C-alpha positions as CSV (number, residue, x, y, z in Angstrom):
1,M,122.6,191.9,101.1
2,P,123.5,189.6,103.8
3,A,120.4,190.9,105.5
4,M,118.4,189.7,102.5
5,T,120.2,186.3,102.2
6,H,120.2,185.2,105.8
7,P,116.3,184.4,105.9
8,F,116.7,182.5,102.7
9,R,119.5,180.5,103.9
10,L,117.4,179.7,107.1
11,A,114.6,178.6,104.9
12,C,116.6,176.3,102.9
13,L,118.2,175.0,105.8
14,A,114.9,174.1,107.3
15,A,113.5,172.5,104.2
16,A,116.7,170.5,104.1
17,L,116.2,169.3,107.8
18,S,112.6,168.7,107.0
19,T,113.6,166.3,104.0
20,L,116.3,164.6,105.9
21,C,113.9,164.0,109.0
22,A,111.1,162.7,106.6
23,Q,113.5,160.1,105.0
24,P,113.7,157.7,108.2
25,V,110.0,157.8,108.4
26,S,109.4,156.7,104.8
27,A,112.2,154.1,105.1
28,A,110.7,152.7,108.4
29,A,107.3,152.5,106.5
30,D,108.9,150.7,103.8
31,A,111.0,148.4,105.9
32,E,110.1,144.6,105.8
33,T,109.6,142.8,109.3
34,S,110.7,139.2,109.2
35,S,108.8,136.6,111.1
36,G,110.2,132.9,111.5
37,A,109.6,129.9,113.6
38,A,110.8,131.7,116.7
39,D,107.6,133.8,116.6
40,R,105.2,130.9,116.7
41,E,103.2,130.6,120.0
42,A,101.4,127.5,118.7
43,I,100.8,125.5,115.5
44,A,98.2,122.9,114.3
45,V,98.4,120.5,111.4
46,T,95.3,118.7,110.0
47,I,96.4,116.2,107.3
48,Y,94.2,114.6,104.8
49,N,94.8,111.4,102.8
50,E,95.9,112.6,99.3
51,S,98.9,114.9,100.1
52,L,96.9,117.6,101.5
53,A,97.0,119.5,104.9
54,L,95.8,122.6,106.7
55,V,98.4,124.6,108.5
56,R,97.2,126.9,111.3
57,E,99.9,128.8,113.1
58,E,99.6,131.5,116.0
59,R,102.4,134.1,115.6
60,R,103.4,137.1,117.7
61,L,104.1,140.0,115.4
62,P,105.2,143.6,116.2
63,L,103.1,146.0,113.9
64,R,103.5,149.5,113.3
65,Q,100.5,151.7,112.9
66,G,99.7,152.0,109.2
67,L,101.2,150.3,106.5
68,N,103.4,147.1,107.3
69,H,105.5,144.6,105.2
70,I,105.7,141.1,106.8
71,A,107.7,138.4,105.5
72,L,106.4,135.2,107.0
73,K,109.1,132.6,106.9
74,E,109.0,128.9,107.8
75,V,106.1,128.2,105.7
76,S,105.5,125.3,103.7
77,A,107.2,125.4,100.3
78,Q,104.1,123.7,98.9
79,I,101.9,126.4,100.2
80,M,98.8,127.0,98.1
81,P,98.8,130.9,98.6
82,E,95.5,131.6,97.4
83,T,94.4,129.7,100.5
84,A,96.2,131.8,103.1
85,S,94.5,133.7,105.7
86,L,96.0,136.1,108.3
87,R,93.9,137.9,111.1
88,A,94.5,139.2,114.5
89,L,93.3,137.0,117.3
90,D,92.5,139.8,119.7
91,G,90.0,141.4,117.3
92,A,92.3,144.4,116.3
93,A,91.5,145.7,112.8
94,L,94.0,144.5,110.2
95,T,93.5,145.2,106.3
96,L,95.3,142.8,104.1
97,L,96.2,144.6,101.2
98,E,98.6,142.4,99.3
99,Q,100.3,138.9,99.8
100,N,103.3,137.4,97.5
101,F,104.6,134.0,97.9
102,D,108.3,134.2,97.2
103,F,109.9,130.9,96.2
104,D,112.8,132.0,94.3
105,L,115.5,130.6,96.7
106,L,119.0,132.0,96.8
107,S,121.6,130.3,95.0
108,S,124.5,131.3,92.8
109,H,122.6,130.8,89.7
110,A,119.6,132.6,90.9
111,L,121.9,135.4,92.1
112,L,123.6,135.8,88.6
113,D,120.3,135.7,87.1
114,K,119.1,138.6,89.2
115,Y,122.1,140.6,88.4
116,V,121.9,140.5,84.6
117,G,122.2,144.1,83.2
118,R,123.8,145.1,86.6
119,S,127.4,145.8,87.8
120,V,129.5,143.4,89.6
121,T,132.8,143.1,90.9
122,T,135.5,140.6,89.7
123,I,138.1,139.5,92.2
124,H,141.1,137.7,90.6
125,T,143.6,136.2,92.9
126,N,147.0,135.6,91.5
127,P,148.1,132.2,92.2
128,A,151.8,133.0,92.6
129,T,151.9,136.1,94.8
130,G,148.3,135.9,96.3
131,K,147.6,139.5,95.2
132,E,143.9,140.4,94.7
133,T,143.0,142.4,91.6
134,R,139.5,144.0,91.4
135,E,137.4,145.2,88.4
136,Q,134.1,146.2,87.5
137,A,131.8,144.6,85.0
138,T,128.3,144.5,83.8
139,L,126.8,141.0,83.7
140,L,125.3,140.6,80.2
141,A,123.8,137.1,80.5
142,N,123.8,134.0,82.4
143,N,122.8,131.2,80.3
144,D,125.7,128.5,79.8
145,G,127.8,130.9,82.3
146,P,128.3,134.4,83.1
147,I,129.0,136.8,80.1
148,L,130.7,140.0,81.5
149,Q,131.3,143.3,79.8
150,Y,134.4,145.3,81.0
151,A,135.5,148.8,79.9
152,D,137.5,147.6,77.1
153,R,136.2,144.0,76.4
154,I,133.6,141.1,76.6
155,E,134.6,137.8,78.3
156,T,132.7,134.5,79.0
157,G,133.0,132.5,81.8
158,L,135.4,133.2,84.9
159,P,139.0,132.2,84.7
160,A,140.6,130.1,87.4
161,G,141.3,132.2,90.6
162,T,138.5,134.6,89.8
163,R,135.2,135.0,91.8
164,L,132.4,137.6,91.7
165,A,131.2,140.0,94.4
166,F,127.8,141.5,94.6
167,D,126.5,144.6,96.1
168,G,123.7,142.7,98.0
169,V,120.8,140.2,97.8
170,P,117.6,141.4,95.7
171,A,114.7,141.6,97.7
172,N,112.7,139.1,96.1
173,L,115.3,136.4,96.4
174,R,114.8,134.4,99.6
175,D,116.8,131.9,101.5
176,R,113.6,130.1,102.1
177,P,110.0,129.9,100.7
178,T,108.5,133.2,102.4
179,L,104.8,134.4,102.2
180,V,105.1,138.2,102.2
181,V,102.1,140.2,103.0
182,T,101.2,143.9,103.0
183,L,98.7,145.1,105.5
184,E,97.4,148.0,107.3
185,A,97.1,148.3,111.3
186,A,94.7,150.5,113.0
187,D,97.1,150.5,116.1
188,A,100.8,149.8,116.7
189,G,101.6,147.0,118.9
190,T,102.6,143.4,119.5
191,R,99.8,141.3,117.9
192,N,99.1,137.4,118.0
193,V,97.7,136.5,114.5
194,D,96.4,133.4,113.2
195,L,97.9,132.3,110.1
196,S,96.3,129.5,108.2
197,Y,96.8,127.9,104.6
198,L,96.5,124.6,102.7
199,T,99.5,122.9,101.5
200,G,100.5,119.9,99.6
201,G,103.5,117.6,100.5
202,L,101.9,116.2,103.7
203,G,100.1,112.9,103.7
204,W,99.2,110.0,106.1
205,K,98.1,106.5,105.7
206,A,97.0,103.8,108.2
207,D,98.9,100.6,108.6
208,Y,97.6,97.7,110.9
209,V,99.5,94.6,112.5
210,A,97.4,91.6,113.1
211,T,98.7,88.8,115.1
212,L,96.6,85.6,114.8
213,S,96.3,83.2,117.9
214,Q,97.8,79.7,117.7
215,D,94.3,78.2,117.3
216,E,93.4,81.2,114.7
217,S,90.3,81.9,116.3
218,T,91.2,85.4,117.6
219,L,93.6,88.1,116.7
220,D,95.2,91.1,118.1
221,L,95.3,94.4,116.0
222,A,97.5,97.3,116.4
223,G,97.0,100.3,114.1
224,W,99.6,102.9,113.0
225,V,99.5,106.0,111.3
226,T,102.4,106.7,108.9
227,L,103.0,110.4,108.3
228,T,105.3,111.7,105.4
229,N,106.3,115.3,105.3
230,Q,107.9,116.6,101.9
231,S,106.3,120.1,102.3
232,G,109.7,121.8,102.5
233,A,109.1,123.1,106.1
234,S,109.3,121.6,109.6
235,Y,106.3,121.8,112.3
236,E,107.7,121.7,115.8
237,N,105.5,120.9,118.7
238,A,102.4,120.8,116.6
239,R,98.9,119.7,117.4
240,L,98.4,117.0,114.9
241,Q,95.0,115.9,113.5
242,L,94.1,113.4,110.7
243,V,90.9,113.3,108.6
244,A,90.0,110.0,107.2
245,G,87.9,109.8,104.1
246,D,87.7,110.6,100.4
247,V,87.7,114.3,100.5
248,G,86.5,115.9,97.3
249,R,88.9,118.4,95.6
250,A,88.2,120.6,92.5
251,A,91.2,122.0,90.7
252,P,91.9,124.5,89.9
253,D,88.9,126.2,91.2
254,V,90.6,128.2,94.3
255,K,87.2,129.3,95.5
256,V,86.3,125.6,96.5
257,M,89.6,125.4,98.3
258,R,89.1,128.4,100.2
259,S,85.7,127.3,101.3
260,M,87.2,124.0,102.3
261,A,89.9,126.0,104.5
262,A,87.1,127.8,106.4
263,E,85.0,124.8,107.0
264,M,88.2,122.9,108.5
265,A,88.7,125.0,111.4
266,M,90.5,123.5,114.6
267,P,87.8,121.7,116.8
268,A,88.4,122.4,120.6
269,A,91.2,120.4,122.1
270,A,90.3,116.9,123.4
271,P,91.9,113.6,124.6
272,L,92.6,110.8,122.2
273,Q,89.3,110.3,120.4
274,Q,87.8,110.0,117.1
275,E,84.8,112.3,116.0
276,G,82.9,113.0,112.9
277,L,83.8,115.8,110.6
278,F,81.2,116.4,108.0
279,E,81.1,113.0,106.2
280,Y,84.4,112.0,107.2
281,H,86.3,111.0,110.5
282,L,88.6,113.0,112.5
283,Y,91.5,111.7,114.7
284,T,93.2,113.7,117.1
285,L,96.7,113.0,118.7
286,P,96.7,113.6,122.5
287,R,100.1,115.2,122.6
288,P,102.1,117.9,120.5
289,T,104.6,116.3,118.0
290,T,107.3,117.4,115.8
291,I,106.9,116.6,112.1
292,A,110.3,117.4,110.5
293,D,110.7,118.2,106.8
294,N,111.7,115.0,104.7
295,Q,110.8,112.8,107.6
296,T,108.5,109.6,107.9
297,K,106.9,109.3,111.3
298,Q,104.5,106.7,112.9
299,V,102.2,107.3,115.8
300,A,100.0,104.7,117.5
301,L,96.4,104.6,116.2
302,L,94.4,102.0,118.1
303,S,95.1,98.6,119.8
304,A,92.6,95.8,120.2
305,K,93.0,92.4,121.8
306,S,91.3,88.9,121.2
307,V,89.1,89.9,118.3
308,P,87.3,87.0,117.2
309,V,88.0,86.1,113.7
310,R,86.9,83.6,111.1
311,K,88.9,81.8,108.3
312,E,87.7,80.8,105.0
313,Y,88.9,78.7,102.0
314,R,87.5,79.7,99.0
315,M,87.9,78.5,95.3
316,Q,86.6,81.1,92.8
317,G,85.4,80.6,89.5
318,A,85.2,83.1,86.5
319,Q,82.3,84.1,84.5
320,H,84.0,84.3,81.1
321,W,84.8,80.6,81.4
322,Y,81.0,79.9,80.7
323,Y,81.2,82.3,77.8
324,N,84.2,80.5,76.3
325,L,82.5,77.1,76.4
326,R,79.0,78.6,74.8
327,D,81.2,79.9,71.8
328,G,82.6,76.3,71.4
329,G,86.2,77.5,73.0
330,S,87.6,76.2,76.1
331,S,89.2,78.0,79.0
332,P,93.0,77.4,80.0
333,E,91.9,76.7,83.5
334,L,89.6,74.0,82.3
335,G,91.1,70.8,83.8
336,D,93.9,72.5,85.3
337,K,94.6,72.5,89.0
338,R,93.2,75.6,90.7
339,K,94.3,77.4,93.9
340,V,92.3,77.8,97.1
341,D,92.5,81.2,98.6
342,V,92.4,81.8,102.3
343,F,90.6,84.7,103.9
344,V,90.2,85.9,107.4
345,E,87.4,88.1,108.5
346,F,86.4,89.7,111.6
347,D,83.7,92.4,112.6
348,N,84.5,96.1,113.7
349,K,82.5,95.8,116.7
350,D,84.2,93.3,119.0
351,G,86.8,93.5,121.6
352,D,88.3,96.9,121.6
353,L,87.2,97.7,118.0
354,G,83.9,99.5,117.0
355,V,85.7,102.5,115.6
356,P,86.0,103.6,112.1
357,L,89.0,102.1,110.6
358,P,90.9,104.5,108.1
359,K,91.9,102.6,104.7
360,G,95.3,101.1,104.8
361,I,97.2,97.8,104.7
362,V,96.8,95.1,107.2
363,R,99.8,92.7,107.7
364,V,98.9,89.5,109.6
365,Y,101.6,87.5,111.5
366,K,101.5,84.2,113.6
367,D,103.8,82.8,116.0
368,D,105.6,79.5,115.1
369,S,106.3,76.8,117.6
370,Q,109.2,78.8,119.0
371,Q,107.1,81.9,119.5
372,R,108.7,83.8,116.8
373,A,106.2,86.0,114.8
374,L,106.1,85.1,111.0
375,F,104.6,87.1,108.2
376,V,101.6,85.1,106.9
377,G,100.1,87.7,104.3
378,E,98.5,91.0,103.9
379,D,95.7,92.9,102.2
380,R,94.5,96.4,101.9
381,I,91.3,97.6,103.3
382,D,89.1,100.6,102.3
383,H,87.6,103.1,105.1
384,T,85.5,100.9,107.2
385,A,82.9,102.0,109.5
386,K,82.0,100.7,112.9
387,D,80.0,97.3,112.9
388,E,81.2,96.6,109.2
389,Q,83.1,93.4,108.3
390,V,86.8,93.4,107.7
391,R,87.8,90.7,105.1
392,L,91.4,90.0,104.3
393,K,92.7,87.8,101.6
394,L,96.1,86.3,102.9
395,G,97.0,84.2,100.0
396,S,96.6,80.4,98.6
397,A,96.6,77.5,100.7
398,F,99.5,75.2,100.2
399,D,97.7,71.9,101.0
400,L,94.3,72.7,99.3
401,N,93.6,72.7,95.6
402,G,91.1,71.6,93.1
403,T,90.3,70.8,89.3
404,W,87.2,72.3,87.4
405,K,86.1,69.9,84.7
406,H,83.6,70.3,82.1
407,T,81.9,67.1,81.6
408,D,78.8,67.9,79.2
409,S,77.1,70.3,77.2
410,K,73.8,70.7,75.3
411,K,72.4,73.4,73.3
412,I,68.7,73.8,73.9
413,S,67.9,76.8,71.7
414,D,69.8,79.7,70.3
415,N,70.4,81.5,73.6
416,V,69.8,78.4,76.0
417,Y,72.6,76.0,76.9
418,E,72.9,73.2,79.6
419,M,76.4,72.4,80.8
420,A,77.8,70.0,83.3
421,F,80.8,70.2,85.4
422,R,82.8,68.4,88.0
423,I,84.9,70.1,90.6
424,E,87.6,67.9,92.2
425,L,88.9,69.0,95.8
426,R,91.9,67.7,97.6
427,N,93.0,68.2,101.2
428,A,96.5,67.2,102.3
429,K,96.1,68.5,105.8
430,D,95.6,66.2,108.7
431,V,92.5,68.0,109.6
432,P,89.2,68.3,107.5
433,A,88.6,71.5,105.5
434,T,85.6,73.3,104.4
435,I,86.1,74.8,101.0
436,K,83.5,77.6,99.6
437,V,83.1,76.9,95.9
438,V,82.0,80.1,94.1
439,E,80.9,80.1,90.5
440,P,80.0,83.3,88.7
441,I,77.4,82.3,86.2
442,P,76.3,84.6,83.6
443,G,72.9,85.3,82.3
444,R,69.6,83.7,83.9
445,W,70.7,80.2,85.3
446,E,69.1,77.2,87.1
447,I,71.0,74.4,88.7
448,L,69.2,71.4,87.2
449,Q,71.2,68.7,89.1
450,E,73.9,69.0,91.9
451,S,75.6,66.7,94.4
452,H,75.6,69.2,97.1
453,P,73.1,72.0,97.7
454,H,74.1,75.5,96.5
455,S,73.0,79.0,97.7
456,K,72.3,82.0,95.6
457,P,73.6,85.2,97.3
458,T,73.3,87.4,94.1
459,A,71.7,87.0,90.7
460,H,75.0,85.9,89.0
461,L,76.7,83.9,91.9
462,A,76.4,80.2,92.8
463,Q,78.0,79.1,96.2
464,W,78.5,75.4,97.7
465,Q,80.1,74.5,101.0
466,I,82.1,71.3,100.5
467,E,83.5,69.3,103.4
468,V,86.9,67.7,102.4
469,P,88.2,64.9,104.7
470,A,91.7,65.1,106.3
471,E,94.1,63.7,103.7
472,G,91.2,63.1,101.5
473,Q,89.2,64.2,98.5
474,A,85.8,65.2,97.7
475,A,83.8,66.3,94.5
476,L,81.0,68.5,93.5
477,D,79.0,67.7,90.5
478,Y,76.3,70.3,89.1
479,T,74.4,70.8,85.9
480,V,73.4,74.3,85.0
481,R,71.0,75.7,82.3
482,I,72.0,79.2,81.3
483,T,69.9,81.7,79.3
484,Y,72.4,84.2,77.8
């Protein structure tokens, strides 16, 4: 009998050893490799105007031959996971099998939710003696508080001095947003991989500071880029690029987003420069910069000195006034004092300009007699190509105003009217001023009489340039025939 059982025992022992040896291999195959910011070799961030950015990272990852589960931490909390791409930079074969974005973050409430139906340990500390008492319970629910089932009772909430202990953290509950990928590697070894994805929460805008010279004939212009990072991640020593232009986005079609991610690959490194990108303009910061989470950062965009500037005084009418008079009504502006607006304009080609200007707000300053810069107005500009005009409305002139008066009307036929007007202009300055009077006249119109010659830049616009003497007045009289 012993002679027969000995081989059997040896076989059982061999099988058991085989099973035990196989278990670490299986565990290793299922183990998760964690990768954080320390594994980054390089990072580049390309930011668009409308809370959209393309993030590209180079990470160094240790890979096993065969199946790998990798938790990529320190990614944006607003990542668009459908746009994520991972590839080896050395050309090694990597087959991406699955990816998951885990954004269920570790908190006391989330931990309780994950343990519903599972066993926990309650630890009660006696306030008088300090002695701890432990008891096992099953967490039945966690709605308005934990509901615990003990061996002999069910309790809600936790009494004072009682806390819960858990066996561990559930696998899909993360301390920070994590992109988890499952891939197969043809060979084992450390690989440099490229991770790219689109994300929300990153945006930028351009702001400009213009300083007028004392004689208001030139200005100095400084451009700044204001970055805002609310993506839930920080990007240290990142290569920063900004895309100016109105980029089309089609949601929720993720195929379009993937296509865009493929087209927006990082161009070659270059010194501070602006270049074309499709139908947009790309700006590259010449040095790495850190974009911290929940941070607003400003970087210099451009600087131009002594840019020639022109100032215009403009009194603007409204087309509906003429309709009101035709219909027998009146306009609330009729006979009232009207403001004269102040504009400054310059060409995006003079001095150190001649580069595309991203849309943003231009704030204008001028020094007082003590050389202290004072704010005099601001306006918003759209994306402005080189050689185009930049025009800024800064406010209304204090010492210039006018009055628009209706002096006569005549109905010629059912839809033809003749109307006469007088515009009185006043100048309290100690220097003469030229005021451009602009009247949007509806329908087909013809000036029959006028005290000053007009121009017709468009079909529905009449303009006059009226010189008003220092501390004096001037008047414009005109009669117009309108066919409605």
